[in-house]
N, C-alpha and C positions, 0 to 999 in steps of 0.2 A: 569754329566760332572764335573771333578775335576781339581785341580790345576787351578782354575778359574782365579785367579789374573794373573798368568803367561800367560794363554791363551789370555786374553784380552790385555796384554802388547805386546805379540808377534803379534797379529792381527793388533794392532795399528801401529806397526813399519813396518809391511809388506804392509800396505795400503798407506804409505807415500813414497816419492821418496827415492831410496836406497842411504844411506850415510855411513852406517857401516855394517860390517859383524855381523850377529846375532849369538850368541853362546847360546845354551841350554846345561847347564852343571849341572850334578847331579849324585847321586849314581846309580848303576845298579838297574833295576827293579822298578823304581819309575814312569815310564810312559812318558819318553821323546818322544818315537816314537808315543805313543797314542796321545800326545799333538799335534804332527804334523798332525796326521790324523784328529783330531778335528778342527785344523786350516784350513786344506784343505777343509773340509766340508763347511766352511763359506766363502771360496774364490770362485771366478768365476771358473766354470768347466775348466779343462785343463790348469790351471795356475801354477801348482806345480809339480816338478819332484823330486822324492825321490830315492836316491841310497845309499847303505850301503857297506862299505869296510870290514865289519865284516864277512869275509869268512874263510873257513878252511885254505886256503893258502892266504897270504897277496897279494893283487893285485899289479901289476907292477906300477912303478912310473908314467906312462902315464895315469893311470886310472882316475885321477882327470881331466886331459885335455879332455879325452873322455866324461866324464859327463858334462863338461863345454860346449863342442860343442853340445851335445844333448840339453842343456838348451838354447843355442843361437838359435838353430833351432826351438825349441818350442816357443820362444818368438819373432821370426822373423816377424810374421804377425800381431803382436799386434799394435794397434794404440796408439797415444800419450795419448788418453783419457782412454785407458785400464789400469787396475791396473798392477803393475810390475809383471814379471814372477819370480817364486821362485824356486831356486835350493837348495835342502837339501842334505847334505852329512853327513852320519852317520859313527862314529868310524874312522874318517879321520886320526887320529894320527897313524894308523897302516901303512900308506903309507910312504915310505922313502922320506925324504926331503919335506914333504907335505907343510910346511909353506912357503917355498920359492916359490913353484909352485903357491900356492894360492895368494901370494903377487903379482906375475907377472900378473896373470889373473885378480885379483881384480883391480889393478891400471889401467888396460886397459879395464875395463868393459864397456858395453853399459849402457845407462842411465836408462834402464827399467828392470834391472836384480838384484834381491835380492839373497843373499847367506846366508844360515843358516847352521851352523855346530853343530853336536850333539856329546857330549863326556861324557863318564861315569866316567871320572877321572879328577881331577884338574891338572894332568900332562899336559893335553891339553892346559891349560892356562899358566902353569909354563914354558913351553918350547917355542913352536913356536909363541904363541900369544903375549908373552911378549918380544919376540925378533924380528922376521921378521915382525910381524903384529902389532907392537905397534902403538896405535892411530887409528887403523882401525876397531875396533870391540867394541860391547857392549855385556854384559853377562846377560842372564836371568837364574837365579839359580833355580833349581827344587830340593828342599830338600826332605827328607823322608816325607811321608804323615802325616798330623796332626791327632790328635785324632778326631777332628770334621769331617774330610774327611773319616776316617775309620769307624766312627759311622754312617755317612750318607750312605756310599757305602755298608758296610758289617754288619751293626747293631752291631758294637763292643761296649761292655761295657768298662768302665774305667779299669776294671781288665783285660779284653782281651787285651787292648792296652798296659798295663804295661808288659805283657808277650810276646805278639805277634807283638807289635810294628807297624810301619808304612810302611810295604811292602805289596802292594796290591796283588802281584802275588800269594803268598801262603795263602792268607786270607781265602780262601774257605776250607783250610785243617786243620783249628785249632781244629776241632773235631776229627781229626785223627793225634794226636801229633807226632807219629813216622814218618808219611809221611811229616808233616810240617817240622820237624827237617831235614830230608833228603833233602827236597827242599831248605831250607835255606843254608845248607852246600854245596850241589852240584850245585845249580843254581845261588847262590848269593855270598857266601863267597869264594869258590874256584875260580870261574872266576874272581872275583875282585883281588885276590892275583896273580893268574897265568897270567891273561891277562891285568890287569891294573897296576900292580906293577912290577912283575918280568920281563915282556916282554918289558917294556917301559923305564926302567932305570937299570943301572948296580947294581946288588946285589951280593956281594962277598960270602955271607953266606945265601942262600935262606932258608935253614932249620931253621936257627936262626930267619929269618923274619917270617916264619910260626909259630914258637913257640911263638914269641913275640906277634903276632896277637892273638893267643889263650889266652895267659896270660893276655893281655890287656883287652880282652873282658870279661873273667871270673872274673877278679879282678876289673872290672869297679866300681868306687865309692871309691876306696882305694888309699891311698898315698903310693907310693913305690919309694925308691931311685933307681937310675940306678944300684948301686952296689947290692942291694937286688934283682933286676930283674935278674942280671947276675947269682946270686946264685940260684934263682928259675929255671932259664933256663939251668943251668949246662953247661955253655959255657965259653970258654976262650976269648970271644969277649970283647971289651973295651966299656966304657961308651959313647964315641963319636959315635961309630958305632950304639949302641943301640938308642941313641937320634936321629940319622939320620933316622933309620928305623921307629921309632915312628912318625917322621914327614911325612914319605912316607905313612904310614897307615892313618894318618890324611888327607893327600891329596886325599886318596881313599875313604874317608867318612866311615872308619871302626871304628877306635879308636884314640883318641888323648890324650895328656898329658896336663892337665890344670896347669898353673903356680900358685905359691902362691902369694896372694895379699900382697904387701909390700910397704913401703914408698918410695922406689927408684927402678928403673928398674934393676940395677945390682943385687940386692937381689932377685928380682922376677925371673930373668933369671937363677940364680944359684940354685933355689929351687928344691926340689924333686917333680916330677910331680904327679898329681892326675889323675889316669886313668879314661877315660870317653868315652863310646861308643857313636856313632852317632845315634843308634837305639837300644832300649832295647832288641829287638828280637835277635840281635847278641849275647848278653850275655846269654839269655835264651836258645838259641839253642846249646850253647857250654858248659853249666853247667853239662850236663850228668845226669840231674835229670828228674824224671817223671813230665811232664807238668801238670798233673792232681793234683799233690800234692804241687805245688809251692805256691799256695795261703795260704796253711795251715802251711808252714814253715816260722816262723816269721823272722828268720835271712835272708833267701834268699829273702823273699818278701820285706823286708826293703831295701836290696841292689838293687833289680829290680826297686822298686819305685823311689829310688834316681837316678838310671840310666835313668829312663823314664823322670824324671824332667830335668836332665842335658841334655839329648838328645833334649828335647823340646826347651830348652833355646838355644842350639847350632843351631838348625834348624830355629829358628825365630829371631836370632840376626840380627841387621842391621849393616851397615859398620862402624857406629860410636861407637859401643859397644864392650867391651872386657869382657870375662868371666874368672874368676879365682876362687881359693878357699882361705880360710884363716885359719891359725892355730897359736895359741900362747900357748905353753906348752900343757896342757891337754884340752884346749878349742878350739873349731873348728866351722867354718861356712861352710856349704856344698858348696855354690856358692856365688860369689860376682860379680855383674854386675856393670860396670863403663861406663859412657858416659862422654864427656868433661865437663858436668855440674852437674852430679849426681852420687850417689853411692848407690847401693841397695844390702843388705846382705840377703840371702835366706837360710833357714834351712828346711830340709825335715824330717817330723816325721811320722812314720807309726805304732808306738806303742801306749801306753795308756797315755803317758805323756801329761798333760794338762797345765802345767805352761810354761812360756816363756823359751826357750832354753838358758842355761847360756852362750853359745857361742855368741849368738846374743847380749846379754846384755853387754858382754865384748867388742865385736866389736863396739857397739854403744858408749861405754865409750871411746875407743881409737879413734874413728872416729865419733865425735858428729854430723857431717853433714850427716851421712848415714841414709838411710831409712832401715827398716827391715821388713821381711816377713817370717812367718812360714807357711809351707804347711803341711796339714794332720791334725792329732789329735791336737785339741786346736787352730787351725788356719784356713787358707783358705782350702776349700775342694780340694782334688787332682783333681777331675774332672774339677773344675773351673780353676785351674792352667793350666791344659793341654789344655783347650779350649781358652786360652788367650795368644796372642803373648807377647814375652819378653818386648817389648817396652812399652806396656800398663801397665805393673806392676809398672813402675816408677811413673806414675800418680796415680795409684790406691793406692800405698803405702803411699802417702801423707795423705790419709784419714784413714790409719790403724795404725798410730803410737800411 
């Protein structure tokens, strides 16, 4: 049983009187539906109704009301002592004007009915939840699977995790690399773009969006200005469009652009982004390289290792943390984590260098309050890094200075 923390959180909320709509939000293929099945197995029999709007043709707008009536019937004979009845609606954002319908039903709900919404894109939160349903929901985030979860479930080594990442669906295919690549592209990447991005928001240049997704994943770990991206993409689009599309890809848990750490917010916002995938499998599956030789290609292995660390940090950040990068002329730090009370600079090394990275030393000189951490050769083992949530490294770094 995986995503254990999220499962216990969900069960605790479902066993108390309904006060908020529960949202399970995360990337495609990370086990949101499986988590519901695990929760149902621990609830009294017959107390949960699951319905999915993810059909070939989008259901009509009255689909939500129909499922609501089914839930009311299912919970009608429950006593005050019975646990609340649970209605789970999957991919609800595909229903026209869904948030307005949900708001009306929720505000007139009976006292014993829980509502759980599942969504594979943050658009679910960015649209209806932050508009019609403001103040009526709680979010349980399901990120990509951690190294510890993939190791326990599929016996992944740390090298496996760097290449094949935290998607449980294709994990059984890693010894058939061609099938694994096809699964990643056909069952994860393409549905995310076509069903979570292109179908849920207006995209004037869908071909540019797809090429940006590919560029962002392949060049994960590199700093590219928007002008350079336009040159790489061979498109006449402008930087504003490109920045907007990158934000949409970030909302879909594909690739994001990290800002440069600077002394003021204006300089941070105006910096060239450092591309970073949310899972290193996205990069590996689009490189066009033989999976069996990636470990022996020092350059590609270094890029994948840095992507895996960055993805781990993104997936384990808490709401108080911000992730950026830092560069000053020819000196660079891969990742900078900030909380309201602490600053942590992280450098990833996969080569033979054993001395402290010069970028870390310069960062420490400019920001004496910062803690520093080197991952890989000469520092903390990569396996240890990937097994430890981002927050814990702030405390650990105190003893490593």
